C-alpha positions in Angstrom: -35.3 -20.4 -41.2 -32.8 -18.1 -39.6 -32.0 -15.1 -41.8 -28.8 -13.3 -41.0 -29.4 -9.7 -41.9 -27.7 -6.7 -40.3 -24.2 -7.9 -39.8 -24.3 -10.1 -42.9 -25.5 -7.3 -45.1 -22.5 -5.1 -44.2 -20.1 -8.0 -44.6 -21.5 -9.1 -47.9 -21.4 -5.7 -49.5 -17.9 -5.1 -48.3 -16.8 -8.6 -49.4 -18.5 -8.7 -52.8 -17.1 -5.3 -53.7 -13.6 -6.3 -52.7 -10.7 -7.1 -55.1 -10.6 -10.7 -53.7 -14.2 -11.4 -54.8 -13.5 -9.8 -58.2 -10.5 -12.0 -58.6 -12.3 -15.1 -57.6 -15.1 -14.7 -60.1 -13.0 -13.3 -62.9 -11.6 -16.5 -64.3 -8.2 -14.9 -64.8 -5.0 -16.7 -63.8 -3.0 -19.9 -64.4 -4.4 -23.5 -64.6 -6.9 -25.4 -66.7 -8.9 -22.7 -68.5 -12.0 -24.9 -68.3 -11.7 -25.5 -64.6 -13.2 -22.1 -63.6 -11.8 -19.0 -61.9 -8.7 -18.8 -59.9 -8.3 -18.2 -56.2 -5.3 -16.6 -54.6 -4.8 -17.4 -50.9 -1.7 -15.3 -50.6 1.9 -15.7 -51.6 2.3 -18.3 -54.3 -0.7 -20.4 -53.3 -2.9 -19.9 -56.3 -5.3 -22.6 -57.5 -8.4 -22.9 -59.7 -11.8 -23.5 -58.2 -12.0 -26.6 -60.3 -8.9 -28.1 -58.6 -10.1 -27.1 -55.2 -13.7 -28.3 -55.5 -13.6 -31.0 -58.1 -14.5 -31.3 -61.8 -17.2 -34.0 -62.0 -19.7 -33.0 -64.6 -23.3 -33.2 -63.6 -25.6 -34.6 -66.4 -28.4 -32.1 -66.9 -30.9 -34.8 -67.8 -30.6 -36.6 -64.5 -33.9 -35.4 -63.1 -35.8 -34.9 -66.4 -38.5 -37.5 -65.4 -39.1 -36.2 -61.8 -41.4 -33.3 -61.1 -40.3 -30.5 -58.7 -36.8 -29.6 -57.8 -34.1 -31.3 -55.8 -32.4 -28.0 -54.8 -32.7 -25.8 -51.8 -33.0 -22.8 -54.2 -33.2 -23.5 -57.9 -31.1 -20.6 -59.0 -27.4 -20.5 -58.8 -26.6 -18.1 -56.0 -23.8 -15.9 -54.7 -22.2 -17.6 -51.7 -19.4 -17.5 -49.2 -17.6 -20.8 -48.7 -15.5 -22.3 -45.9 -13.2 -25.2 -46.8 -12.2 -28.0 -44.5 -8.8 -26.3 -44.2 -10.5 -23.1 -42.9 -10.0 -21.1 -46.1 -12.9 -18.7 -46.9 -13.8 -17.2 -50.3 -16.8 -16.2 -52.4 -18.3 -17.7 -55.5 -21.2 -16.5 -57.6 -22.7 -19.7 -59.1 -23.6 -22.3 -56.6 -26.7 -24.3 -55.3 -27.3 -27.1 -52.9 -28.8 -30.5 -54.0 -30.9 -31.7 -51.1 -31.5 -35.1 -52.8 -27.8 -36.0 -53.0 -26.5 -33.7 -50.3 -24.0 -32.2 -52.8 -23.1 -28.7 -53.8 -23.2 -27.9 -57.6 -21.5 -25.0 -59.3 -21.0 -23.5 -62.8 -17.6 -23.0 -64.3 -16.9 -20.1 -66.5 -18.2 -22.0 -69.5 -21.5 -22.6 -67.6 -20.8 -26.4 -67.3 -22.5 -27.7 -64.1 -20.0 -29.5 -61.8 -20.3 -31.3 -58.5 -18.1 -30.4 -55.5 -16.1 -33.3 -54.1 -17.2 -34.6 -50.7 -15.3 -33.4 -47.7 -14.1 -30.1 -49.3 -16.6 -27.6 -48.1 -17.7 -27.5 -44.4 -19.9 -24.4 -44.6 -21.6 -22.4 -47.4 -23.7 -19.3 -47.0 -26.1 -18.7 -49.9 -26.9 -15.0 -50.4 -30.4 -14.1 -51.6 -30.7 -10.4 -52.5 -34.0 -8.6 -51.8 -35.0 -5.0 -52.5 -33.0 -3.6 -49.7 -31.7 -6.6 -47.8 -29.6 -9.7 -48.3 -30.7 -12.9 -46.6 -28.1 -15.4 -45.7 -28.9 -19.1 -45.5 -26.0 -20.9 -43.9 -25.5 -24.7 -44.4 -22.7 -26.5 -42.6 -21.5 -30.1 -42.0 -18.6 -31.8 -40.1 -20.9 -32.6 -37.2 -20.9 -36.0 -35.3 -22.6 -38.8 -37.2 -26.2 -39.5 -36.0 -28.7 -42.0 -37.2 -28.3 -42.2 -40.9 -26.5 -38.9 -41.2 -22.7 -38.8 -41.6 -20.3 -36.0 -40.9 -20.7 -34.8 -44.5 -24.5 -34.2 -44.1 -25.4 -30.5 -44.6 -27.7 -28.8 -42.0 -29.3 -25.4 -42.2 -28.1 -23.3 -39.2 -31.1 -21.8 -37.4 -28.8 -19.8 -35.1 -25.1 -19.1 -34.6 -22.9 -19.8 -31.7 -21.6 -22.8 -29.6 -25.1 -24.2 -29.2 -27.0 -24.5 -32.4 -30.3 -25.9 -33.6 -29.9 -27.5 -37.1 -32.5 -28.2 -39.7 -31.9 -31.1 -42.0 -33.8 -30.6 -45.2 -33.7 -33.6 -47.5 -35.6 -34.6 -50.6 -36.7 -38.0 -51.8 -38.2 -39.2 -55.0 -41.8 -40.4 -54.5 -45.0 -40.6 -56.5 -47.8 -38.1 -56.9 -51.2 -39.0 -55.5 -53.2 -41.5 -57.5 -55.7 -40.0 -59.9 -58.2 -42.3 -61.6 -57.1 -43.0 -65.2 -53.7 -41.5 -64.8 -50.3 -43.0 -64.1 -48.6 -41.7 -60.9 -45.7 -39.4 -61.7 -42.4 -39.2 -59.9 -41.9 -36.1 -57.8 -39.5 -34.7 -55.2 -40.9 -34.8 -51.7 -39.3 -32.7 -48.9 -38.6 -34.0 -45.5 -37.3 -32.0 -42.4 -35.7 -33.1 -39.2 -34.2 -31.1 -36.4 -31.1 -31.7 -34.4 -29.2 -29.8 -31.7 -25.4 -29.5 -31.3 -23.4 -28.1 -28.5 -19.8 -27.3 -29.4 -18.9 -27.1 -25.7 -19.4 -30.8 -25.4 -19.2 -32.0 -29.0 -22.7 -33.3 -28.4 -25.3 -33.9 -31.2 -28.9 -35.1 -30.6 -32.2 -35.2 -32.3 -34.3 -32.3 -31.0 -37.2 -33.2 -28.8 -40.0 -30.8 -27.9 -40.2 -29.5 -24.4 -38.4 -27.6 -21.7 -36.9 -30.6 -20.0 -35.0 -31.7 -23.1 -33.5 -28.2 -23.7 -32.5 -27.7 -20.0 -30.9 -31.1 -20.0 -29.0 -30.5 -23.2 -27.6 -27.2 -21.8 -27.1 -28.6 -18.3 -23.7 -26.9 -17.8 -25.7 -23.6 -17.4 -28.8 -25.3 -16.1 -29.9 -22.7 -13.5 -29.5 -19.7 -15.8 -31.2 -21.5 -18.7 -34.1 -22.7 -16.6 -34.7 -19.2 -15.2 -34.5 -17.6 -18.6 -37.1 -20.1 -19.9 -39.5 -19.5 -17.0 -39.1 -15.7 -17.0 -39.9 -15.6 -20.7 -42.8 -18.1 -20.6 -41.2 -20.4 -23.2 -42.4 -23.9 -23.6 -39.6 -24.9 -26.1 -42.0 -26.7 -28.3 -41.2 -24.6 -31.3 -37.8 -23.9 -33.0 -38.3 -20.2 -32.4 -38.3 -20.8 -28.6 -35.2 -23.0 -28.9 -33.4 -20.3 -30.9 -34.2 -17.8 -28.1 -32.8 -20.1 -25.4 -29.8 -21.1 -27.4 -29.0 -17.5 -28.2 -29.2 -16.7 -24.5 -27.0 -19.7 -23.6 -24.4 -18.6 -26.1 -24.3 -15.1 -24.6 -23.3 -16.5 -21.1 -19.7 -16.4 -20.0 
C-alpha cells in the first residue's frame, strides 16, 4: 500500500490544527442537531454534514453472524474528504465498508450513518503512528470496468496522472470444514489491480510485464522503455509499476 508521509504529515498537522477543522468537528451551528457537525464553505453556504453526506442509519447488528470485519480499518478514523463538487474538508469519525463499497460515519450522538452514493469522490484516512501519519487514499469516479461502476472505491498506490489502483473488496464465505462442526460465515478479502491514465481517460485491468506497461504509457514510450531497462524493472510487481508511473508522471 502506498503511504503518503512527508508532505501529508505537514498538511495534516496544519489542517487538523486549523480553525476550519475545529469548526467541522465541533457540532456547532444551524440545522438538525442530530445530523452532525456543520461545515462552512464560505459566505452563507453553511450546511450540516448530515445534509451533505446523508442520514441513513446503519443497523449495528447487520454483521453479527459473520466472523471478521467488512471494513478497511475497523476503527473510525480522521480523514480528509473531497466531494463530487470539489469541496474539501476534514472529519474525524469515518471508515470504509469494503463489503458494500460504502463510507460510514458517526454523528455527534455516535449514531452510525451511511454516506449517500455519489457524494464523496476521494477520502484519505489518516492513521497516526508514534512519529508519523500514514495516509490511505481511496477514490472513485473512474470509468466503469468489468463489474465495477464509477462509484467503486480504489486504493491509490501512487499519485499523478497515471495511477495504479488496488480494489480491495470483501465477500461473505464459509470457514473451512472441520469434522463435527458447522461451517461459519466469515468475510474473505479479494484484491484486484487496475491502471488509469488521466491523460487518455483510460482504465484497464493491470497485467504483469513490461510490454503491458509500455503499451499503456505509449505516449511516452521511448522514455518509459529506457527507464524500465536502465533500472532493470520487469514490471511484474506493483512496486515496479509505481516506480514507472511516478517517472512517467514527472515527464513534461
